N, C-alpha and C positions, 0 to 999 in steps of 0.2 A: 309354514311350520312355526310352532310356538314352543320355546324351551320351557321345561318344567321349572317353576320358580321355587327353589328350595336351597338352603344352605349346604355347602359342601361338607362331606363327612370328614371330621378331623382325623379319624383313624386312617382313612384312605389317603388323605393328604400326607400324613406322616409316613405311610408306606411308600408313597411316590417320592417324597423327599429323600428317603433312604436309598431308593433305587437311583435317583438322579445323582446323589453323591458318589455312588459306585461308578456310574457312567463317567462323571467328571474326572474321577481318578484314572480311569482308562485313557481318557483324552489327554490329561496332563502327562501320563506315562508314555505317550507316543505309541499307543497300541495301534496296530494296523487298522486303517479306516474300515475295511470290510468287516473285521471282527467287532469293532465298536458299533457299527450300524446293526449288525445281527444281535448284539447284546441289547441294544435299545428295543428292537422289535420283539425279541424274546421276553424282555422285561415287562413291556406293556401287556403282552399276551398273558404273562404269569399273573400280573395284577388284575387282569380282566379276562378270565378264561373263555368268555364267549367271543372274543375279538380275534381276528386274524389280521396281522399288520404287514405293511410293506413300505419300503423306501425305494423310490425311483429317482434317478438323476436325469437331467435334461442335457443332452449333448447335441449341438447343431440342430436344435428344435426337435429332437427325436428322443423317445423314451428308452431308458436303459435301466433294467432291473438291477438295483444295488443290493437289496436284501429283502427276500420274501420267502423265508424258509417254510411257512405253514400253508402257503398258497399252492394249488396244484400246478405242476409243471406245464400242463397243456394250456392253462390260462396264462401263465407267465410268458410262454412262447408266443401266444396270440397277440399280446400287446407290446412285446419287445420290438423296438425299432420303429414303432408307429410315430407318425408326425403329430405333434400337439396341435390342437385346434379348438374351436368353439363347441364341438360336439364329439369329443373323443373320450367318452367315459368320464368318470369323476376326476381321475388324475390328469389326463390329457387336457381337460377343460380347465382345471385349477391351475395347471402350469401355464396355459395359454392366457388366462384372464388375470392371474396373480391374486385370485380371491378364493376363499374357502368354498368348496362345493359339497353340498349335502344331498345325497340321493338315498331316500328312504326305501324306494322300491325300484330295483333295477329293471324289472320286467316292464314297467309302465313309463320309464324315464326316456325322453327323446335323446338324451345324451348318450344312451347305451344301445342305440339301434344296431350299431355294427358289431357290438361285443356281447350282447345279452345272451345269445344262445350258448356260447361257451361258458359264460358266467353261471347261467341258470343250470347248465348241465352239471356243474360242480357245486350246485346248491349255494352259490353266492348271491344273496338276495338284496343286500344293501351295502352302500360304500360311501364313506365320508373321506374327503381328501383336503389336506391343508398344504398350501404352497410353502416351500422353503426358499427364503430369499437371502442373498448375499449381503455384505455390508454396503454394497452399491445399490441395493434394492432391486437386484436382478433375480428372477426366478431361476434357481439352480436344481430344483427337484420338488418332490412332494412326499408327505407322509400320509399313508392311507390306512383306514380301519374298515375291514369287511366283517359282515356277520351272516350267519346262516338263517337269518330271519329278517322280516321287514321291520326296520327300526329307525327311530329318530334319536339324536343324541340329547342327553340331559346336560345340565350345567357341568357336572363332573367330567362327562365325556368330552365336552368342548375344552375343558381345562386340560384333559389328558392329551388330546390331539394337538392342541396349541403348544403345550410344553414339550411334547415329544418332538414336534417339528423344530422347536428352538434348540433342543439337544442335538438333533441331527445337523442343524446349521452350525453349531459350535464345533462339532466333530469334523465337518467338512472344511470349514475355514481353517481350523487348526492343522488339518492334514495338508491343505494347500500351502500354508505357511511353512510347515515342516518340510514338505517336498522341495519348496523353493530354497529353503535354507540348506537342505541336504545337497541339492544340486549346486548351489553356490559354493558350499564347502568342497564338494567334489571337484569343481572347476578350479578352485584355488589350490587344492591339493595337487591336482595334475599340473597346473601351472608352476607350482612351487617345486614339486619333486622332479618333473621331467625337463625343467628349464636348463639350458646350457650355461646360463649365467650363475655365478656364485651367489647364493641367497641364504640369509640368516634371519632368524626371528630372535630378538634380544629383549630381555627384561631391562627397562631403562634405568631403574634405580640400582639394581645389584650388578647389572652387566652380564647376567647369566644367559648363556646361549640356550634358548628354549627348543629351537629346532634348526636343522641345517639340511639343505638338499644334497643330492648326490654329487652335484658339481662342487659344492663346498667341501665335501669329504675328499674328493679327488684333488682339489686345489691345495687345501691345507695339509693333507697327508695324515690326518687322524682318522681312526675308525669312527663310525657314526655314534656308537655308544659312548665313546670317550669325548668326542667333540661336543656333544649335547650335555655333557656334565662340566664343561669348562666355562670360564668367564671370558668375555671379550678382552679383558685386561691381560690375559695370558697370551693373546695373539697380537694385540696392538701394543707397540713398545713405547708409546708415549706415557707420561706419568698418569697414574690412575685417576687423580683428581681432575686433570685436564680432560681425560677421556669421558669421565662422568659428566662434566660440564657440557661437553659436546652432545652427549646423549640427551641431556635435559633440553638443550636447545632444539634438538630434533623432535623431542616429545611435544614441546610447546609450539612446534612448527615455525620457529624463528629462523632455522636453517634446515636445508635438506641435503646439502652437498658438502662432503668432507674429503680431505686428502690426508691419508695416514700411512705410516710404515707398518706393515704386518709381518709377523714372524711365522714361518712355516714349521711343521714338525721336524724338518731337516735342519732347522736353524737358519735357513736362508731368509734374508730380509727382502720383502717385495714392497714396492710403492703401489698403493691402491687408491682408487677413488670410490667413495661410498655414498650411495644415495639412500637416505633413511626417511621413512614416513611412519607416523603412528597408525596403528590399527587397533580397533576395539574388539575385545573378546567378551565373553559373558560376564567376567568379573574383574577385568583389568585392562590396562592399555599396554601394548607392546610395540616394539619398533621392528618394522619390516625393512631389512637392509639388503640392497643389491650391491655387490662388490665387483669392481672391474680392475684387473691388473694393468697398470700403466707404467710398469718398470721400464720396458723397452722404450716407450715413448718419452719418458722422463730422461732416460739416458741419452736418447737421440737429441732431445731438446738441449740438454747440457752440452753435448758435443757440438751442436750447431752454434750455440752461444759462444763456446770457446773458439770455434773456427772463425766466426764472424769477428770476434774480438781480435784474434790474431791477424785476420785479413785487414781490419781497420788500422791496426798498428803498422802493418807493412805498407799499406797504401799511404798513410800519413807520412811515413818515413820516406817513401819514394817521392811523394809530391814536395816534401820539405827539401829534399836534395835537388829536385828539379828547380824549385824556386831559388835555392842558393846558387845553382849553376847559372840561372838567368841573371841573378844579381852580379855574379862575377863577370859574366859576359857583358852586361850593361856597363859595369865599371871599366872594363878593358876598352870598350868602344868609346866611352867618355874620355878616357885618357888619350886614346888614339885621336879623337876629334880635337882635343886641346893641343896636340902636337902638330896639327896640320895647318900650313899657311894658306892653302887653297881654300877659300871660303865655301865654294860649292861642295868640295869633298867634306869639309867640316860640317856643313849643314846636313849632308846626307847621313853622316855618321850619327849626328844628333837625332835625326829622324829615326834611324834604326834603334838608337838607344831608347827613345820614347816608346817605340813599339814593343821592345822587349820588356820594359817596365810595365807596360799595359798587360802583357801576358803574365808577368810575375804577380801583379795585383789580382788578376783573375784567379790564379792558382791559390793565392792567399785567401780570397773570399770563398771560393768553392770548396776547397779541400781542407781548410782548417776550421770551417764553420760547422753548420748543422747537417750537411749531407753532401753526397757526391753527384746526385742526379739533377737537382734543380736548386735554384736560389731565388731570392726576391730581387727584382730589378732595382728598386730604390736603394737597397743595402749595398748593391754593387756599383751602380752608376754614379751616385753622388760622390763617394770617396774617390772613385776613379777620375771624375772630372776635376776635383780639387787637386788630386795628385798631378794631373797633366798640367794644369795651370801653374802649379807651384814650381814647375821646372823653368819658368820664364821670370826674368828679373823685374818686370814692371807689373803694376797693379791691374787686375781685371775683376770687374763685378760679375759674379756668377749668380744667375737666377735659375732655380730648379723646381719643377713640378713633376715629380716622378711617382707614378702609381705603384702600389706594392704588388706588382704582377709576379707570378711564379713562372720562370722561364727555364728551359733546359740548359744544361751546361754548354752544349754546342751553340745554342742561340746566343747565350751571354758572351761567349768567347768572341763570336763574330761581331756582335753589337759593340763590344768593348774596343775592338780594333777600329771599327767604323767611327765611334765617338772620338777615339784618339786622333784619327786622321783629320776629322772635321774641326775639332777644337784646336789642334796644333796649327791647322791652316788659318783659322780665324786669328789666333794670338799672334802668329808670325806676320800675316799680311793685311789684316783688317784695321790694325791700330792706327789712330790719327792723333796727332799731337794736340789738336784743339779740344779734345774731349776724352773722357775716360772710356775705355773699351768695356762694353757690356755684352755678355753672352747669356742667352736663354736656352735652357734645355727642358723640353716637355716630353713626357712619355705617358701614354694612356691607351686604354682599350676602346676600340670602336667596332662593335659587332664581333666578328671572328678574327679581327686583325689587331695587331699591336702597332701603334703609331709612334714614331720617334721624330720630334721636331727640334731642330737646332738653328738658332739665328744669332746674328750679331748686329751691332749698330755701326759697323765700320764702313769703309768706302766702297764695299761691294766688289763686283768683278765684271769683266767683259762678257756680254751675252754669248760670245763665240766659244766660251768655255764649255757650253753645252754640246759642242761639236766633238765627237769622239776623237777626232784627229788633233784637237786643240787642248784636250784635257791633260793635266799634269799627272805624274805618277800617283799622287795621293788620291785624287778624285777618281782616277781609273781603278785604283785598288778598291775604293768604296763602292763603285758600281759593280765590280766583280763580286765582292763579298755580299752585296745586297741580292744579287741573282742567286748566289750560292744558297741562301736561306729562303729562296722563292719570294723575295721581296721586290718592291718597286720603289725607285727613287725619283723625286722631282726636286728641282732647285731653281732659284732666281737670285740675281745679284744687283738689281737696280736700286734697291734701298737697303743697303747692307746685304749680307749673305743670309739666305734662308734655304734650309734643306728639310724635306719631308720624306721619310722612309716608312713604307707600309709593309708589314710582314705578317703572314698567317700565324696564328698561335697554335702550336702543336698540342 
């Protein structure tokens, strides 16, 4: 087929442009797609009275008649629902190949074998079809021109079919976008209106409440028509400038979480948490805010803080009194020891005094410091060891390597008594006049265990001390306390005294 080579008629072009402007106005005005497609079909037929036009859409590779008001119903019914393919008339083939299909004579065309009888019966003798493609270059339909005579298109006809298909494409794409937008707006409206959370849409510069859902109406106690004429400044009792500054922060997405006092219609003040995020409308930016009432939670938090503060004061007072009582008891025992002529009794009283002072120091470290549950071993053990040694009148060199382990109050209490017993034992019995007494304390972690090592450079002790029947009260007490905290103790006295205690860390 060879197209006639001639210039397009300016008058016809002008008529077509006028027609296209009218169609574009319909599209911009969101006219229903079916009406717009019919307007396109009718318009082309009006400009060219010999033409009968149709628009079909392709859904799941099947033909769906979208608009064909001048074609016989019997013909439309025959092709409705047919699957597109390489030989399915002009439209089915154009949709399948994505290319324009020109059939000058339906009776002789191999593409029309299945449909020519019904077409010829209705005197449809020629059919030209132009594929309609989406912005993704997918075929979504065709625009077809039928005639009651065998005919091939001229240049203007090609112009008409191509431009008509383009108009249909614009109408379909606009309809799809509009439907998606409408559906999105519907979902948002349902989400907004039916949500049980309090929701507001606010103009960020003026603070005007543009919209409020039913939950907001119920919460604030204002009728919807009044609430949506108010400004958020009439609800938020903070200074207006401060509120506006927070709205601007939300608009710039510098913050999206706020804590405010809000006033209800009843005058009651509620503490709320507000989550605000900017949303874009057709001509401005607004703030979409979700409001949560946290008044009860805030009240409960304040009550808990108050109770904790009171509890802390009471506990500190109790432990302060316990410490004072221990000090008094220690002083009484010290006085009693000084009045005793029997050296054995005097030493026993001094041992008891030392143990009580150890307990008092533990209370001082655990309950006047950072917490009641646990404390650092080095912060407790070093001053404890110095305190114990300071009770004796002769110099002792103390070496410490204490790791900053966090131990429970119960573990520290037991370890404190153990250290008191072992240090007291070393200072009382290991000292030699020929050299200065040196005591070493090491504490470290080894796997899941805490290791406590205490040694001195004194004269050591009889190996028989390892026999339970031969151990004195102090070492017996240490062994019992070690078992109490699930620990194991080993010791030797051939080169000074050495004690190693291994305790699981809780």
